[in-house]
N, C-alpha and C positions, 0 to 999 in steps of 0.2 A: 504494500500500500504506500503510495507516495504521500509525503507529509503535507504538501501544499496543493490546494486546488484553486485555480484562479477564478476571479469574477470577471467574466467577459462582458463588456457592455457594447452592444452593436451600435455602430455610428458611421455617419458619412464624414469623410475627411474634408476639412476646410481647404479651399483652393490655395495652393502655394504654401501651406503650413509645413514646417519641418522642425527637427530637433534643435535647429539653430535659432528659430524665431520664437524664443521664449517670451512669455508675458508674466507680469508680477501681479499678485493680488495684494495691492498696496495697503500698508497699515493705515494710512490716512483715509483710505476708502472703507475702513472697517475690516480689512483683511489681516492675514497672518504674516505678510511679508515674504511668503514663499514664491518661488518661480515655477512655471509649468511650461511644458512644450510637448508637441506631438512627435513621436517617432514614427515616421512614415513607413518603416520597414515592416513587412508582414512576418510575424514570428509566433511560435508557441509561447505560452506564458513564461516558462522558465527561461527561454531565450530572451524574451523581452525584458524580463527582470535583470538578467545578467548584463544586457546592453545598458540598462538604466544605471546599474551600479558602476559600470565602467566609466560612465559619464559623470560620476560623483553624485548621482541622485538615486531615486528608487521609483518604482511604479507608484502612482499617486494614491493616497488614502483620503477619502472624502468622509471625515469623521463627523462633521456637523452639517446641519441643514443649511447654515449660512454658506459653507464652502461649496456644497452641492448647488445652491442657487447661483453663486458666483460662477461656478464651472459652466452652468447652463447658459449664463449670459455670454460667456466666452465662446462656448461650443453649443449653440442652441439645440443641435441634434445629438447630444451626448449619448442618447439611448440607441444610437444606431452605428456601432463599428470599432470600439476601442477596448483595450485591456486595461484594467485598473489593478491596484494592489490589494485585492481581497483574496482570502483563502478560507477553506473550511477545515476545522479541526478533524483529525482522523477519527473514524468510528463515531461520528455524530449520529444521534438517534433518528434524525429525519432530514430531508433535503433542505429545510429552512433553518436548521439549528447549527450552532457552533461556528458561525461565520465571523471572521475577524479581519481587520485591516492590518497591514504590515506594521503600522505604528502601534498596534495593540488594542485599539478601540473596537467596539462591537459594530458590525454592519447594521444600520438602522433599517428595520423592515418597512417603515412607512413609505420609503421611496426606493427600496431595493427588494426585488422579488427573486427568490431562489427556487429553481426547479431542476430536478434530476433528469427529467425526460421531456423537454419541450418538443423534440422532433418526432416523438412517437416511436422511438427505437425500442427494440426488444432483444434481450431482456433489459429491464429498467431498474435494476437493483439499487439499493442505498448502501454505499460504502462496502461493496461486495468484492473489493480487490480487483475488479475488472474495469473500474472507472478511475479517472485521474483528475483532469483539470476542468474547471467550469468555464465554458466559453459560449459565445454566440455560436449557434449551429445552423440549423436549417431554416430558422425563422429570424426575422429582424428583431422581434420583440421578446424572444425567449433566450434562456441560457440553458445549456445542456451539460450535465456532468458526464464527460466523456474522455476517454484516453486520447492522446495525441494521434490524430488520424483515424480514430475509431468510428464505427458506425457509418462510414462513408461520408463523413462531413469534413470540410476543410476548416481546421480550428486555428489557423494562423491569422492573426489580426494586427492592426496597428495598435500602438499603446500610448499612454500619457505618462511622461516623466515629471516628477516633482523634486525640486531642490529645496531642502530645509536646513541643511547643516550650518552650524555656526561654531566652527572649531576654535575660534579665538575668543568666544563668549563676549562679543562686543554688542550683542543685540541685533546684529544685521546678518542676513543670510550670505554666506561666503560667495555663492554663485554670482549674486548681484555685484558684490565688491570686485570680483575678478573681472566681470564684464565692464565695470567702470574704470578698470585699471588701478584700483586702490590696493589690491593684493596680487603679487606676482604669481603666475602659474605657468612656469616655463614648459612643462611637459603637456599642457593642455588637457589635463584630466579633470578640471573643474574643482580641484582641491588645492587650496593655497600652499605654495611651496614651503612656507614657514611652518605649516602644520605637519607636513610630511617629513621634513628634515629635522624636526625637534628643536627648531629655532624659535625666535620671537616673531610674532606678527605685528610688532610695534616698530615701524621704521625709525632707525637711528638709535635703537636700544642695543648698544654694543655688548652689554653684559647680562642681558636677559633677565633684568630685574623688574620688567614691566613699567619702566620709567625712563624718560629721556631727560638727562640732567647734566650737571657739571662733570660727572664721571665719564659720560659718553663723549662730551666735548673734549675732555682731556685726552681720552683714548685716541680720538682722531688727530688732535693737534700734535701729540707726542709721537705719532707714527707717520706724520705728514711726509709725503714723498717716498715712503717705503713701499715695497711690493705688497700687494694685497694677499698674495699667496702665503707670505710669511706671517702676516697679521690679519687674518680674514675677519676678525671681529671688528676691525676698524674700516674695512672695505664694505661700506653699507650697501653699495649697489653691485658688488661682486664683479667689477669691471677690471680688476687686477691692479688698480692704482688707488692710493689713498690721497685724495686731493679735494678741491673745492666742491665737487659734487657730493662727496660724503659729508663735508661740513654743512652744506645746504640741507641735506636730509636730516641731520641732527637738529639743526635750527628749526626746520619746518615741523618736526615731530616733537618739539620741546613740551615737556609736561608728562603727566601720568597716562598710562594706557589701561584700558579695561582688560 
């Protein structure tokens, strides 16, 4: 028995949408500050989730009615064609029980309908080790609890990615800061380099004490003109030289960091 079963939401893809054309549910609009994008590639749920994780996000979890309403304002036909981040706990007693979002919240039944057998397939058992992932199948409005490729249905769909990580705990989603050029991401995986390398996400903080102050200024000034490879803590922009650019970074970042 596979541990996860996907919630497949049937949807029509918005013209021109792609994983690169992300939109934000802004805090000033009553949102959570998260970013969302459509992955146009057709894939099974596990493949779609793996692709989302590789991009620093995950399949989207619509835990509140407010998020669901906002999603429908962005994608009016959300009920026709996408994979979301929902799964059913193994050995659930019925098709509508035991459904969770990847973030841990319960799937709300007032706007999500679970059905083991919308396509009229036979047999239509419940958690009988013959079924795997929940996807849109033979009908636009139904979800079917079926193995990948089972019962003659093509279960590969587009998916919706959600970015919510805040690795430096500054109250802002990392993905948006990377897009704005505020946090470097040299390898393009949508995870700030400072979080991956164990360094500080505070520009100009040469000693990783979450503050840019006189100590950092002294570090740059006393290493002035020296090779960055020898004193990497003073080479704030990692360009191999300790110079005016590094001094400017320290001065621009002066003060405490979250």
